[in-house]
FIDREN-443859 format. One line per 2 residues: their letters; for each residue y, z, x of C-alpha. Coordinates in Angstrom, 2 decimals, padded with zeros to 5 digits, always signed. Example, Ala and Ser with C-alpha at 12.3 -4.5 7.8 and 13.67 -1.06 7.14 Angstrom:
2
as> -004.50/+007.80/+012.30; -001.06/+007.14/+013.67 .
***
This chain:
443
xx> +145.93/+127.01/+112.40; +146.46/+130.56/+111.07 .
xx> +143.48/+132.77/+110.71; +145.41/+134.11/+107.48 .
xx> +145.49/+130.80/+105.50; +144.12/+131.37/+101.89 .
xx> +142.27/+128.31/+100.79; +142.95/+128.86/+097.11 .
xx> +146.65/+128.83/+098.18; +147.02/+125.59/+100.52 .
xx> +148.21/+123.31/+097.85; +150.68/+125.70/+096.34 .
xx> +152.10/+126.43/+099.83; +152.59/+122.48/+099.98 .
xx> +154.11/+122.71/+096.72; +156.62/+125.35/+097.67 .
xx> +157.43/+123.29/+100.82; +157.92/+120.18/+099.14 .
xx> +160.14/+121.76/+096.61; +162.24/+123.51/+098.86 .
xx> +162.84/+120.24/+100.94; +163.74/+118.45/+097.54 .
xx> +166.22/+121.30/+096.69; +167.71/+120.75/+100.26 .
xx> +167.96/+117.09/+100.05; +168.71/+116.36/+096.70 .
xx> +172.58/+116.70/+096.89; +172.56/+114.46/+099.83 .
xx> +170.57/+111.82/+098.78; +172.47/+108.75/+097.07 .
xx> +171.12/+107.68/+093.72; +170.03/+104.54/+094.95 .
xx> +167.55/+105.92/+097.35; +166.23/+108.64/+094.50 .
xx> +165.21/+105.80/+092.28; +161.77/+105.06/+091.76 .
xx> +160.42/+102.44/+094.05; +160.65/+098.90/+092.54 .
xx> +157.53/+097.30/+090.91; +157.01/+094.31/+093.15 .
xx> +154.27/+091.90/+093.56; +151.70/+093.63/+095.52 .
xx> +150.53/+091.06/+098.20; +147.18/+089.77/+098.87 .
xx> +144.43/+091.22/+101.02; +142.20/+089.56/+103.44 .
xx> +138.66/+088.62/+102.58; +137.81/+091.10/+105.33 .
xx> +139.08/+094.06/+103.33; +136.30/+096.72/+102.97 .
xx> +136.04/+097.70/+099.31; +133.59/+100.49/+099.30 .
xx> +132.21/+103.42/+097.12; +131.53/+106.99/+098.14 .
xx> +129.13/+109.84/+098.09; +127.88/+112.88/+099.97 .
xx> +124.29/+113.97/+100.41; +124.38/+117.44/+099.25 .
xx> +126.70/+116.75/+096.28; +124.56/+113.98/+094.88 .
xx> +120.82/+114.26/+096.27; +119.61/+117.12/+094.39 .
xx> +116.24/+118.81/+095.54; +118.45/+120.80/+098.07 .
xx> +116.57/+122.68/+101.19; +117.99/+125.93/+102.29 .
xx> +121.62/+125.68/+103.62; +124.93/+127.48/+103.66 .
xx> +125.49/+125.90/+100.42; +122.41/+126.83/+098.75 .
xx> +123.18/+130.33/+099.70; +126.52/+130.28/+098.67 .
xx> +125.28/+129.36/+095.08; +122.32/+131.78/+095.14 .
xx> +124.81/+134.65/+095.68; +126.96/+133.53/+092.36 .
xx> +129.79/+132.55/+094.18; +130.03/+129.20/+092.42 .
xx> +130.52/+128.46/+088.67; +127.14/+126.31/+088.57 .
xx> +124.02/+125.99/+090.05; +123.23/+122.78/+091.93 .
xx> +119.74/+122.03/+090.36; +119.11/+118.33/+090.22 .
xx> +122.44/+117.26/+090.90; +122.41/+113.28/+089.98 .
xx> +119.34/+112.92/+091.78; +120.34/+110.52/+094.35 .
xx> +117.21/+111.49/+096.50; +115.07/+109.84/+094.03 .
xx> +117.27/+107.26/+092.38; +118.81/+105.91/+095.62 .
xx> +117.56/+102.47/+094.90; +119.14/+101.91/+091.65 .
xx> +122.45/+103.31/+092.53; +122.73/+101.12/+095.61 .
xx> +122.03/+098.19/+093.23; +124.88/+099.58/+090.84 .
xx> +127.20/+099.59/+094.03; +125.95/+095.81/+094.61 .
xx> +126.85/+094.90/+091.03; +130.32/+096.43/+091.69 .
xx> +130.96/+093.85/+094.63; +131.24/+096.69/+097.03 .
xx> +131.17/+095.87/+100.81; +130.66/+099.44/+101.87 .
xx> +128.53/+102.16/+100.77; +129.45/+105.65/+102.35 .
xx> +126.44/+108.19/+102.41; +125.71/+111.69/+103.94 .
xx> +122.92/+112.35/+106.26; +122.08/+115.81/+105.74 .
xx> +121.21/+118.18/+108.53; +119.29/+120.87/+106.42 .
xx> +117.14/+118.20/+105.06; +116.00/+116.70/+108.49 .
xx> +115.69/+119.79/+110.31; +114.62/+122.51/+108.07 .
xx> +113.43/+124.94/+110.81; +114.80/+124.84/+114.64 .
xx> +113.22/+121.87/+116.34; +111.20/+120.92/+113.47 .
xx> +111.72/+117.30/+112.15; +111.16/+116.48/+108.75 .
xx> +109.24/+112.99/+108.88; +109.38/+112.54/+105.08 .
xx> +113.18/+113.16/+105.02; +113.77/+111.04/+107.95 .
xx> +111.66/+108.13/+105.97; +113.88/+108.64/+103.05 .
xx> +117.07/+108.12/+105.13; +115.55/+105.20/+107.08 .
xx> +115.00/+103.63/+103.63; +118.33/+104.27/+102.09 .
xx> +120.08/+102.85/+105.06; +117.88/+099.71/+105.00 .
xx> +118.44/+099.46/+101.29; +122.21/+099.37/+101.72 .
xx> +121.91/+096.81/+104.22; +119.74/+094.74/+102.36 .
xx> +122.17/+094.55/+099.37; +124.66/+093.19/+101.77 .
xx> +126.72/+096.22/+102.31; +127.61/+098.27/+105.12 .
xx> +126.57/+101.82/+105.54; +129.37/+104.47/+105.95 .
xx> +127.37/+107.49/+107.44; +129.14/+110.91/+107.61 .
xx> +127.52/+113.26/+110.01; +128.81/+116.54/+108.62 .
xx> +129.85/+116.88/+105.06; +130.31/+120.71/+104.94 .
xx> +126.43/+121.45/+104.74; +124.14/+122.91/+107.59 .
xx> +120.73/+124.29/+107.55; +120.06/+128.01/+106.61 .
xx> +118.83/+128.85/+110.01; +122.06/+127.95/+111.23 .
xx> +123.82/+130.17/+108.66; +121.18/+132.99/+109.85 .
xx> +122.68/+132.72/+113.35; +126.23/+133.19/+112.12 .
xx> +127.47/+129.29/+111.25; +130.24/+127.90/+113.22 .
xx> +130.91/+131.57/+114.78; +127.53/+131.09/+117.09 .
xx> +128.18/+129.52/+120.32; +124.86/+127.86/+119.82 .
xx> +125.92/+125.85/+116.82; +127.61/+123.14/+118.67 .
xx> +124.74/+122.25/+120.78; +122.36/+122.23/+117.83 .
xx> +124.47/+119.91/+116.02; +124.94/+117.49/+118.90 .
xx> +121.27/+117.52/+119.24; +120.40/+116.70/+115.69 .
xx> +123.15/+114.15/+115.59; +122.17/+112.06/+118.46 .
xx> +118.98/+111.69/+116.69; +120.94/+110.47/+113.62 .
xx> +123.04/+108.02/+115.96; +119.69/+106.75/+117.83 .
xx> +118.27/+105.93/+114.59; +120.87/+104.18/+112.68 .
xx> +123.40/+102.85/+115.43; +121.50/+099.53/+115.29 .
xx> +122.97/+098.80/+111.89; +126.55/+098.91/+113.36 .
xx> +127.48/+101.42/+110.45; +131.06/+102.96/+110.06 .
xx> +131.09/+106.35/+111.19; +132.68/+109.50/+109.70 .
xx> +131.82/+112.45/+112.09; +133.15/+115.45/+110.37 .
xx> +134.44/+115.31/+106.66; +138.01/+116.66/+105.72 .
xx> +137.69/+119.28/+108.96; +140.67/+121.33/+107.44 .
xx> +138.97/+121.85/+104.34; +135.56/+122.48/+105.81 .
xx> +136.97/+125.39/+107.77; +138.90/+126.77/+104.62 .
xx> +135.91/+126.45/+102.45; +133.64/+128.40/+105.02 .
xx> +136.23/+131.02/+105.16; +136.36/+131.28/+101.23 .
xx> +132.52/+131.48/+101.00; +131.72/+133.51/+103.77 .
xx> +130.51/+131.32/+106.21; +132.71/+132.41/+108.86 .
xx> +135.06/+135.31/+109.26; +138.63/+134.66/+109.13 .
xx> +138.70/+135.51/+112.92; +136.59/+132.63/+113.67 .
xx> +138.78/+130.14/+112.53; +140.11/+128.99/+115.70 .
xx> +136.68/+129.09/+117.19; +135.33/+126.85/+114.47 .
xx> +138.26/+124.39/+114.83; +137.64/+124.15/+118.48 .
xx> +134.12/+123.51/+118.11; +134.48/+120.83/+115.59 .
xx> +137.10/+119.03/+117.90; +134.46/+119.40/+120.50 .
xx> +131.67/+117.88/+118.15; +133.83/+115.03/+117.37 .
xx> +134.75/+114.12/+120.88; +131.27/+114.44/+122.12 .
xx> +129.40/+112.27/+119.41; +132.04/+109.83/+119.56 .
xx> +131.29/+109.16/+123.41; +127.50/+108.92/+122.36 .
xx> +128.05/+106.64/+119.70; +130.04/+104.30/+121.77 .
xx> +127.43/+104.68/+124.46; +124.71/+103.32/+122.05 .
xx> +127.20/+100.74/+120.18; +130.31/+099.96/+122.40 .
xx> +131.74/+097.95/+119.44; +131.17/+101.10/+116.94 .
xx> +134.06/+102.25/+114.79; +134.35/+106.09/+114.41 .
xx> +136.68/+108.25/+112.56; +137.08/+111.76/+110.82 .
xx> +138.66/+111.67/+107.47; +141.26/+114.19/+106.49 .
xx> +142.05/+115.21/+103.03; +145.98/+114.45/+102.78 .
xx> +147.87/+117.20/+101.69; +151.10/+116.50/+100.35 .
xx> +154.07/+117.24/+102.68; +152.34/+119.70/+104.98 .
xx> +149.52/+117.35/+106.30; +151.42/+116.65/+109.67 .
xx> +151.39/+120.49/+110.53; +147.61/+120.47/+109.66 .
xx> +146.65/+117.53/+111.84; +148.01/+119.65/+114.92 .
xx> +144.90/+121.52/+114.58; +142.26/+118.62/+114.56 .
xx> +143.18/+114.95/+114.24; +145.98/+115.07/+116.75 .
xx> +143.70/+116.55/+119.50; +141.16/+113.63/+118.83 .
xx> +143.43/+110.78/+118.34; +142.19/+109.19/+121.62 .
xx> +138.48/+109.17/+119.86; +139.52/+107.48/+116.68 .
xx> +138.88/+103.95/+116.13; +140.47/+104.13/+113.05 .
xx> +142.50/+106.44/+110.73; +140.48/+107.96/+107.73 .
xx> +142.42/+109.60/+104.90; +141.59/+110.97/+101.54 .
xx> +144.04/+110.69/+098.86; +144.15/+112.34/+095.31 .
xx> +147.28/+114.45/+094.55; +151.29/+113.98/+094.47 .
xx> +154.20/+116.20/+094.43; +157.67/+115.62/+093.25 .
xx> +160.56/+117.68/+091.79; +159.86/+116.58/+088.25 .
xx> +156.08/+117.05/+088.44; +154.86/+120.08/+090.32 .
xx> +151.30/+119.85/+088.73; +149.51/+119.40/+092.22 .
xx> +149.50/+123.02/+092.27; +146.45/+122.67/+089.63 .
xx> +144.11/+121.31/+092.53; +144.43/+125.04/+094.23 .
xx> +142.93/+126.44/+091.12; +140.13/+123.84/+090.78 .
xx> +141.50/+122.36/+087.59; +141.80/+119.00/+089.02 .
xx> +142.26/+117.12/+086.04; +145.68/+118.67/+085.21 .
xx> +146.83/+117.73/+088.84; +149.27/+114.87/+089.33 .
xx> +147.53/+111.65/+090.08; +150.54/+109.48/+090.93 .
xx> +149.22/+106.43/+093.01; +152.38/+105.51/+095.01 .
xx> +151.85/+108.61/+096.67; +148.88/+106.65/+098.63 .
xx> +151.58/+104.36/+100.03; +153.60/+107.03/+101.55 .
xx> +150.32/+108.86/+103.06; +149.60/+105.53/+104.64 .
xx> +153.11/+104.86/+105.92; +152.98/+108.61/+107.42 .
xx> +149.66/+107.96/+109.26; +150.63/+104.61/+110.47 .
xx> +153.86/+106.30/+112.14; +152.09/+109.01/+113.65 .
xx> +149.02/+107.13/+114.78; +150.67/+103.95/+115.96 .
xx> +148.11/+100.90/+116.59; +145.21/+102.61/+114.62 .
xx> +143.73/+100.62/+111.76; +143.84/+102.87/+108.49 .
xx> +140.90/+103.42/+105.99; +141.17/+105.09/+102.67 .
xx> +137.95/+106.82/+102.94; +138.23/+108.81/+099.37 .
xx> +140.56/+108.02/+096.37; +140.13/+108.74/+092.85 .
xx> +140.79/+111.03/+089.86; +139.22/+113.74/+088.26 .
xx> +138.64/+114.45/+084.30; +137.50/+117.43/+082.63 .
xx> +133.65/+116.80/+081.64; +134.60/+113.12/+081.03 .
xx> +137.36/+113.98/+078.51; +140.75/+112.43/+078.47 .
xx> +143.19/+113.59/+081.04; +146.15/+115.79/+079.71 .
xx> +148.41/+113.12/+081.01; +146.72/+110.38/+079.41 .
xx> +145.90/+108.41/+082.68; +142.82/+106.18/+082.36 .
xx> +140.26/+105.98/+085.07; +140.76/+101.94/+085.00 .
xx> +144.34/+102.09/+085.08; +144.34/+104.73/+087.78 .
xx> +142.22/+102.29/+089.82; +144.11/+099.24/+089.48 .
xx> +147.52/+101.24/+090.23; +145.87/+102.61/+093.43 .
xx> +144.64/+099.37/+094.43; +148.26/+098.07/+093.89 .
xx> +149.92/+100.54/+096.02; +147.39/+100.00/+098.96 .
xx> +148.16/+096.17/+098.76; +151.95/+096.87/+098.81 .
xx> +151.36/+099.03/+101.94; +149.21/+096.02/+103.56 .
xx> +152.12/+093.61/+102.53; +154.67/+096.02/+104.23 .
xx> +152.66/+095.75/+107.59; +150.56/+098.96/+107.33 .
xx> +147.17/+098.10/+108.86; +144.68/+099.13/+106.12 .
xx> +141.35/+097.76/+106.46; +139.44/+099.42/+103.76 .
xx> +139.30/+101.87/+100.47; +136.20/+103.57/+099.13 .
xx> +136.24/+105.09/+095.40; +135.20/+108.64/+095.26 .
xx> +132.92/+108.65/+093.75; +130.06/+105.94/+092.40 .
xx> +128.57/+108.62/+090.12; +129.77/+112.03/+089.34 .
xx> +128.34/+114.72/+091.16; +128.28/+118.41/+092.42 .
xx> +131.99/+119.12/+093.12; +131.19/+122.11/+095.38 .
xx> +130.67/+124.69/+092.79; +131.08/+122.84/+089.47 .
xx> +129.73/+119.70/+087.40; +133.05/+120.11/+085.48 .
xx> +135.17/+117.99/+087.29; +134.23/+114.29/+087.12 .
xx> +135.28/+111.59/+089.49; +132.55/+109.04/+089.09 .
xx> +132.84/+105.37/+087.85; +129.56/+106.35/+086.33 .
xx> +129.73/+109.60/+084.58; +126.41/+111.55/+084.48 .
xx> +126.11/+114.56/+082.31; +123.84/+116.70/+084.55 .
xx> +124.02/+119.80/+082.46; +123.09/+118.27/+079.15 .
xx> +121.32/+114.75/+080.06; +117.64/+115.33/+081.49 .
xx> +117.66/+111.61/+082.11; +120.76/+111.85/+084.26 .
xx> +121.71/+108.40/+082.70; +124.63/+106.59/+084.79 .
xx> +127.04/+105.77/+081.93; +129.80/+103.26/+082.96 .
xx> +133.22/+104.25/+082.50; +136.17/+101.68/+081.72 .
xx> +136.85/+101.88/+085.74; +133.37/+099.63/+086.32 .
xx> +134.94/+096.72/+085.01; +138.02/+097.22/+086.81 .
xx> +136.41/+097.58/+090.03; +134.47/+094.45/+089.58 .
xx> +137.54/+092.30/+088.93; +139.28/+093.80/+092.10 .
xx> +136.46/+092.86/+094.37; +135.99/+089.62/+092.69 .
xx> +139.63/+088.78/+093.18; +140.42/+090.66/+096.40 .
xx> +142.83/+093.19/+094.59; +145.06/+093.11/+091.65 .
xx> +146.87/+089.83/+090.91; +150.43/+088.97/+092.04 .
xx> +151.71/+089.43/+088.21; +150.18/+093.27/+088.08 .
xx> +152.60/+095.92/+087.74; +151.43/+099.76/+087.55 .
xx> +150.94/+101.15/+084.41; +153.03/+104.24/+085.70 .
xx> +156.50/+104.15/+087.01; +156.61/+105.01/+090.91 .
xx> +157.57/+108.76/+091.38; +161.14/+109.52/+091.72 .
xx> +161.82/+111.29/+095.15; +157.92/+111.39/+095.82 .
xx> +157.20/+114.51/+098.45; +153.91/+113.23/+099.38 .
xx> +155.11/+112.59/+102.91; +158.69/+114.41/+102.90 .
xx> +161.22/+114.12/+103.49; +160.82/+110.42/+104.40 .
xx> +158.80/+109.43/+100.85; +161.96/+110.78/+099.13 .
xx> +164.65/+109.37/+101.52; +162.93/+105.83/+102.01 .
xx> +161.13/+104.81/+098.75; +159.08/+101.79/+098.86 .
x> +161.19/+098.71/+098.45 .
***
């Protein structure tokens, strides 16, 4: 990974590459191939398919202890302070009950290092009790926990030492996460070691957590962290399922994966990917994701099919799990493209079912997110099945969107039915996994 990558330009670079590929390919592509993928029956999903909802600790808990991210906020590097967030810290029981009512089988949470170890070597018993109860409550509700060990946040005392630039951070990270594994392996959770590692590194550069010269060091240490904790988890639970999810960036994901995912391929029990944005010659709006105007970025759902197909090709034999998928609105307002959350959800599920029908080993999908939360600096982007007006509603009421009913129907029926067709036509020459996604559309 280049130390000169500007995180704000990452998607713009993907867009430029995708459009360049499009210009090169289009003259040679028969019209039969550039036509939109035909809408066919989606195919059924097995009863074992894992329908889930996702969250992270820092983004949803509130009551945030000293960490790298509270410091980024304190120095004015973000649009909004975090404040209470949606107060999952004190409302987790009711949020877990909401997830159960949706028919979810998996609830993804994050265990926050900064909360558990506020000072070096000092474990906060009250916070360990809190996480114990969260995990027990998920299990008691009939769901399987998906536990994220690192969702971009570390204690302030680690920041004082230089964050991931400091050679001692890896050992401290491993000591902490062995405690987490020892505590929760008995519940046989799904594990995510490091959330979106490429984005993690880029955010740390963007906000000053590490200097650019330390990018390679941080990537190498994250690889070592995953490999080491993977072995530790399997020593505690030989049948464990462990992964690290990548934020699937259209066109350039295979290149990004050389830095991290390719290096841990032998320590992956399933491949986790997050899908949000699409690119095509006629729809370059994904560039808005690079400017944090996520609600303007294309959310074409057929792209998840191509992302899954690409991962299945590059990681043969590995089960695939969509760890995050969803769609942003601006403060809950209608999107400029008119896409409704319920329609987007059903369309996503349609293409995941198509992927499974076509032999891709997809085992689950988590919706991001159960509730709106703090989107790394701002409360403006809304992703929740339940919307929460953090800045204007002191009661933090969970207000159901139209996607709540849609989610319940999907989990009850095991997907969308055989007569369902997407509300949006498939992309003409999708460049999500170019060039194959353009040359070989779904059939």
